[in-house]
Structures are given as structure tokens and as C-alpha cells.
C-alpha positions in Angstrom: 82.9 101.4 69.5 79.9 101.9 71.7 80.6 101.5 75.5 78.8 99.0 77.7 77.2 101.9 79.5 75.7 103.3 76.3 74.6 99.8 75.1 72.7 99.1 78.3 71.2 102.6 78.4 69.9 102.5 74.8 68.5 99.0 75.4 66.5 100.3 78.4 65.1 103.2 76.3 63.3 100.7 74.1 60.9 100.1 77.1 59.8 103.8 77.1 56.6 104.2 75.2 54.4 107.0 74.0 52.7 109.1 76.8 54.8 107.7 79.6 56.0 109.5 82.7 59.7 108.7 82.9 62.1 108.9 85.9 65.4 110.2 84.7 68.4 108.8 86.7 71.7 110.4 87.6 75.2 109.4 86.8 77.4 108.6 83.8 75.4 105.6 82.6 72.0 107.2 83.1 73.3 110.2 81.1 73.4 108.0 78.0 69.7 107.1 78.6 68.7 110.8 79.0 70.5 111.6 75.7 68.8 108.7 73.9 65.4 109.7 75.2 66.1 113.3 74.1 66.9 112.0 70.6 63.6 110.0 70.6 61.7 113.1 71.8 63.1 115.1 68.9 62.0 112.3 66.6 58.4 112.7 67.9 58.1 110.6 71.1 55.8 112.3 73.6 56.9 111.7 77.2 57.3 113.7 80.4 60.3 113.3 82.7 61.0 113.6 86.4 64.8 114.2 87.0 66.6 112.8 90.1 69.1 115.6 90.4 69.7 119.2 89.3 72.4 117.9 86.9 70.0 115.6 85.2 67.4 118.4 85.1 69.8 120.6 83.2 70.8 117.8 80.8 67.1 116.8 80.2 66.2 120.4 79.4 69.1 120.7 77.0 67.8 117.6 75.2 64.3 119.0 74.9 62.6 116.5 77.3 59.5 118.1 78.9 59.8 117.9 82.7 57.2 117.8 85.5 57.3 117.3 89.3 55.1 115.5 91.8 52.6 118.3 91.9 51.4 116.8 88.6 51.6 113.0 89.2 51.7 110.5 92.1 53.4 107.8 90.1 56.0 107.2 87.4 55.6 104.6 84.6 59.2 103.7 84.2 62.5 104.9 85.7 65.9 104.3 84.1 68.9 104.7 86.4 72.3 103.3 87.1 73.9 101.6 90.2 77.3 101.5 91.9 76.8 97.9 92.8 74.0 95.3 92.1 73.8 91.7 93.3 72.0 88.6 92.0 68.8 89.5 93.9 68.8 92.9 92.2 69.5 94.8 95.4 71.9 97.7 95.0 74.2 100.4 96.4 73.5 103.8 94.9 74.5 107.3 95.7 78.1 107.6 94.4 76.8 110.7 92.6 75.1 112.0 95.8 71.6 111.8 94.3 70.4 108.9 96.5 67.5 110.7 98.2 65.7 111.8 95.0 66.7 108.5 93.3 65.0 106.5 96.1 61.9 108.7 96.1 61.5 108.3 92.4 62.2 104.5 92.5 59.6 104.1 95.3 56.7 105.4 93.1 57.9 103.8 89.8 55.9 101.0 88.3 59.1 99.7 86.7 62.6 100.5 87.8 65.1 99.6 85.2 68.7 99.5 86.3 71.4 99.8 83.6 74.9 98.6 84.4 78.1 97.3 82.9 79.3 93.8 83.8 81.7 95.1 86.5 78.9 96.5 88.6 77.5 93.0 89.3 78.8 91.6 92.6 78.3 88.5 94.7 77.8 90.6 97.9 77.2 94.3 98.4 79.6 96.4 100.4 82.9 96.8 98.5 81.6 100.1 97.1 81.3 102.7 100.0 77.7 103.0 101.2 76.5 106.6 101.2 74.5 107.9 104.1 72.8 111.3 103.6 72.6 113.4 106.8 71.5 116.8 107.8 74.6 119.1 108.5 73.5 119.8 112.1 73.7 116.1 113.1 76.6 114.8 111.0 79.0 114.3 113.9 76.3 112.5 116.0 75.5 110.2 113.0 79.2 109.7 112.4 79.7 108.3 115.9 76.7 106.0 115.5 78.1 104.7 112.2 81.4 104.0 113.9 79.6 101.9 116.5 78.1 99.9 113.6 81.6 99.2 112.3 80.8 101.2 109.2 84.3 102.9 109.0 82.6 106.2 108.2 84.2 109.0 106.2 82.7 112.4 105.6 82.7 113.1 101.9 84.8 116.1 101.1 84.9 118.1 97.9 87.4 120.9 97.3 88.3 121.0 101.0 84.7 121.3 102.2 81.9 118.8 103.0 80.2 117.7 99.8 76.7 119.1 99.7 73.7 117.3 98.0 71.0 119.1 96.0 68.9 119.1 99.3 71.7 120.9 101.2 72.8 117.8 103.2 76.1 116.1 103.8 77.2 112.6 102.7 79.0 110.1 105.0 80.5 107.2 103.1 80.6 103.9 105.0 83.1 101.2 104.3 81.4 98.0 105.4 83.3 95.9 103.0 80.7 93.1 103.1 77.0 93.7 103.8 75.4 90.4 104.9 71.9 91.6 105.9 71.2 94.5 103.6 67.5 95.0 104.3 68.1 95.0 108.0 71.0 97.5 107.7 68.9 99.8 105.5 66.3 100.0 108.2 68.9 100.3 111.0 70.6 103.2 109.3 67.4 105.1 108.7 66.4 104.8 112.4 69.4 107.0 113.4 68.2 110.5 114.1 69.7 112.9 111.6 69.9 110.3 108.8 67.8 111.5 105.8 68.4 108.3 103.6 71.0 105.7 102.8 72.2 104.2 99.5 70.9 100.7 100.0 68.1 100.1 97.4 66.3 96.9 98.4 63.5 95.4 96.4 63.2 98.4 94.1 64.8 97.2 90.9 62.3 95.4 88.7 64.6 94.8 85.7 68.4 94.9 85.3 69.9 95.5 81.9 73.6 94.7 81.9 76.0 95.1 79.0 78.8 92.6 79.0 81.0 93.4 76.1 78.6 93.6 73.2 76.1 91.2 74.8 73.0 92.5 76.6 71.8 90.5 79.6 68.4 91.1 81.2 67.1 89.9 84.5 63.7 90.6 86.1 62.7 90.5 89.7 
């Protein structure tokens, strides 16, 4: 039986056409999309990909997808990526896989940002999933105290006894806001803290959500 993740991923790949530049997302759901695109490339589809993480780069190369970077383009035709949470307005929390910085850069220059999710990722209000904040290592304690004052209940992400390090060499602080009422305001507020590189609130970036609920595909456009 095909999983909801795979169903939504393969439905999104139908929007990828000949000659497109494609943003390749990170995470377990996006992985299905990369594999499907690789299959399509081997069947003759000509595309070029821009990966959002080193892990996705390795996967895409193994699938035979030609890759470029921003020295060769200033835009992306379509990006397919996942989300940790998404609400009815198609605003999201992303960054559980620590690729939020590259993911937001890629999303910001994408003509279409397709977010692929299973039904359980759709929420009434963002915040139950911890909100990642990427910080430079030098400033993490300073940022941590600022996040405490914002009632973010911050927690430095630890992996194997050491701070988890992103592809850019930064740390991640996960904030447990529980409920985020003014997501756009909070996104700006967090990014104003010196030492913060980016945060996992993705506001007004998703143009189309493809959600698999059981065997049913539900699409919603912004």
C-alpha cells in the first residue's frame, strides 16, 4: 500500500514539466518526490534541480537528477517540499530536519511552492510542533535568553550529546510556543534578534498544498 507521503509527493511531481528548474525539498515526504523525479528523468524528462540540503543533494545525484546552484539562475520554476505543520491559510512551520534556511531561500525565489503533506500535518493553529530558530554558534546563549523573554520555552537541539549543526554550521534552538496567534509578526520579531539567521515560520510562501488523506488527494491553492 502506498503511503500518504508518497501519494502527495507523486501528485506534486505531475506539475513538473520539461525544461523546468526544480527546488528539491528536504525530509521524508520530499524524499519521495526526489525519487519520483529521478524516475521521470531516467524516462527522459529534462529538468535541473536545486537541493535544499546536503542530504537532498546526495539523494538527487544518486537518482541522476542534474543539479545547479544560484550562480546559474535567479529563480526556480517550481519547488516541492514538505512541512511540519500547515494551517488553513497555508502558513507553515518547517525546519524539523534543520534545513529551514536553504528551504526558505529556495521558497522565496520559487514561482510555485508546492507543499506536500499527510492529513495529520494540517492544523487549526500553528505552534504545537516546536518552532526551529537557526542561530550562529557564537550568539546562541544570547538568543536563548531573548527567546525565553518571548515565552518561547527554548531548547537547544542536541544530537549525540552535542549541539545539532546545520549544513551552514549553525545551531538550532527549538521553541515551544504551543499556540502561535500572530505568525507573521512573530516571524519578523524573531529575525530581528541579533544572531538569529532564520526561523521556521514560512508565511505566504506556499502557493499550493497537496494533502493525501487516506487514498484521497486534496489540493488547495493560495
